[in-house]
N, C-alpha and C positions, 0 to 999 in steps of 0.2 A: 541815250539822248543826253547831250551836253546842254545844261541850262545853268546860267549864272544866277544864283539866288542865295541870299544869306542863309545861315544855319536855321533849319526849321525841322523839328522832329515830331512825328506822330507817335503817341503811346496809346495802345489799345489794351484794355483790360476787361476781364470778365470774372465775376464771382459766380460760379456755377450754381450755388444754392439760391442766391438771389435771382439769377436768371430763371431758374426752374419755377420759383414762386410767381414770377411775372408771366412766364409761358403757361402756367396753370390757369392764370386769369384770362390770357388772350394769346393765342399762338401768333397772331398778326404782329405782336410787339417785337418779335424777332427781327423784323426788317430794319430796326435801328440799332441792334446790338453790333458789336460790343461797345462798351463805354470808351470814350476817347478823351485824351488830353493832348494839347500841343505845347511844345516848348520852343521858344525862339528868342533871339537877341534883338533888342531895340536900343541902339546906342550902347551905353554901358550896362544896361539892365537886362536880366534874364526874365522873360515873361512866361508864366504857366497859365494856360487857359483851359477851361472845362465848362461844359454845359450838361445839365442834369438830363441824361437820357431817360431816366424813369419819369421825370416830370414831363418831358417831351412826349412820351408815350401816351400819357393821360391827355395832354393838351391837343395832341393830334387826333384824339378819338380812337386810338388803337386799343384802349382798355378803359373801363370805367374809372373815373377819378376817385370815387369813394373806395374802391378796392385797391387802388394804387397808393392811396395816402400813407398806409403804414410802411410800405416799401420806399416811398419817396422820403419819408422821415428817416428811416434807417440808413439809406444811402447818403442822405445829406449829412447825417451825423458822422458817418465814416469818412466822407470827404473833408469835413471840417477838422477831424482828428488828423488826417493826412496833412492838411495845410499847416496845422500847428507844428508838426514835425519838420516841415520844410522850412 
């Protein structure tokens, strides 16, 4: 299919150990895996966007928020560390 669209890249990642922790809490959480980032150009800028899948799992009611809290905190820390490297 030929579609004229600016550069737009999906990056899908999964940390198996963190995914297992979440699936041990709720198997339903798997419907939103893996974690995703998108990278695209807007003018002269390169934009990287991300939404917390772990937070979404709790907010969507797929797993109890209190059980997800430590995982949300850990993944948030990891993403912040990644942003600092970028």
